[in-house]
N, C-alpha and C positions, 0 to 999 in steps of 0.2 A: 646207813653206814655201808661202807665197802671194805673189802680186804685191805690190810695195811702191810706195806713193806717198809720197815723202819729205815730212816736215812742212814743210820750207822751200818746197816747190813750191806749196803752197796759198797761202801769202802772196805768192809771186812772181806768181801769177796775178792777184791783186787789185791788185798794184802795177804791172802792165803789163809785167813783165819778158819774158814769152814772147809772141811773135806767131806763132801757128800757121797763120794765113791764107796762102793761095797768094801767093807773093812776099814773105812775111814772113821770119822767122828761118830759119836753116839748122839742121836737126836731124840727129843721127847715131845709129846703132844699133850698139852694141858687143856682142860675144858673150863668154860666160864659162863656164869649166869648174866654178867654184864661185862662190857669191854673196859678193862683197866688201862689199855694202851693207846698211845698216839704215835705219830710218825717220829717223834723225838725219843720214844722208849728205846732202851738198849738191852734189857735183860728180862728174863722170866719174872713174873710177879704173882704172888699168891692172892692179891687183892681180887675179890669177886670170883675166886675159883670155886668150882662145884664142891660142895661139902663132902668130906670123906667119912662122915659119921653114919655108918649103917646104910650106905647107899650103893655099894659096889664100886665106888670110885676111890682111887688112891691119890692122895695129895701129890702134886708135881706131874701127874698124868702117866701115860704109857710110854715105854721106850719103843720107838719106831724100828721096824726091820725092813729088809728088802731094799735098802738104799740102792738107787740106780741112777747113773748119770748117762745122758744121751746127747748127742749133738748131730745136727744136720747142716745143710748149707747155710741156713740163716738163723737157726735157733739152737740154743743149748738148754737142757732141762734136767730137772731132778725129780725123782719119784720115790714113793715108799709103798710098802704093802698096806692094805687096809688095816685099821686097828679097831679093837672092840673091847668093851667092858661087859662081862657076863653077870647075870643076876643083878642087873643095875636098876635102880629106882632113883632117877634124877632128871633134871632138865638142864639143857645147855643151849646158849645162843651164840657162843664164840669158841674158837679153838686157837691155840698158839703153838707153833713149832719153834723150839729153841734148842741150842747146841749144849748138851749136857757135859761135853768134854771141854768146852771153852767158856768157862765162867757163866754158864746159862745164858749166853748171848742170844737175843731174840732174832729169829729169821723172818717169820711171817705170821700175821694174825688173820684168821679166816672168820668171816661173818657168815653165819648159817642162814641168814635171811629170815630170822624169826627163831623163836624158842622151839627146840626139839625135845621131846620127852620120851621116857622109857619107864615102864612100871614092871619090875621083877622080870626083866627080859634082857636082851642083848642090845646095847647101844653101840652101833657101828659107824665109824667115819670111813667112807669109801673115797679113796683117792682116784682121780681120773687116770685112764690108761695112758701110759707114756708112749704108745705107738704113734701118736701125733704129738710131737714135742711141745707145740704151742698150747696144748691142753693140759700139760703136766702141772702139778701143784706149784712148782717154782720153775719159771722159764724166763729166758732172756733172749731177746732178738737184737 
C-alpha cells in the first residue's frame, strides 16, 4: 500500500477549505492498526484506530503544531512539527492527517511500510524537513 491523498482533498485545496498556515486551521494526526481509508474517503474515521484503553494513545490522535507553508519556484509544501505519544504501548501501521476545524476532512493517509511498535516508551512520528519542499509531508508541484 502507498500513501493516499483523497480525491476530495484536491478540490478542497482549490476551494480554500484548508488553511495550513501558522495560525490557520487545527489539524490532527490519528494512528491506525489497519487502513480504513481509500481515495474516495472524505473524513476522519475511528475504524481500525489504535485502542485508547490503557495504551497511552488518545482517541482521535494528537493535535499537530508547527504548521508551516513554504513555496519555491516549482513546489508548494506544508509541514508540521514531529508529534509523539509518551508512555505508549501500542502498534500502528498507518496515520492520517485531518482538519479538525473543517468537519474532520481527511487530508492525507500515511503508510508506515509495516507495523511500528512501542512498549512503555515514546512513539514518535517524525515529519520530513521542509527545507526541501518536495520532501515535505504534503507538497504540490
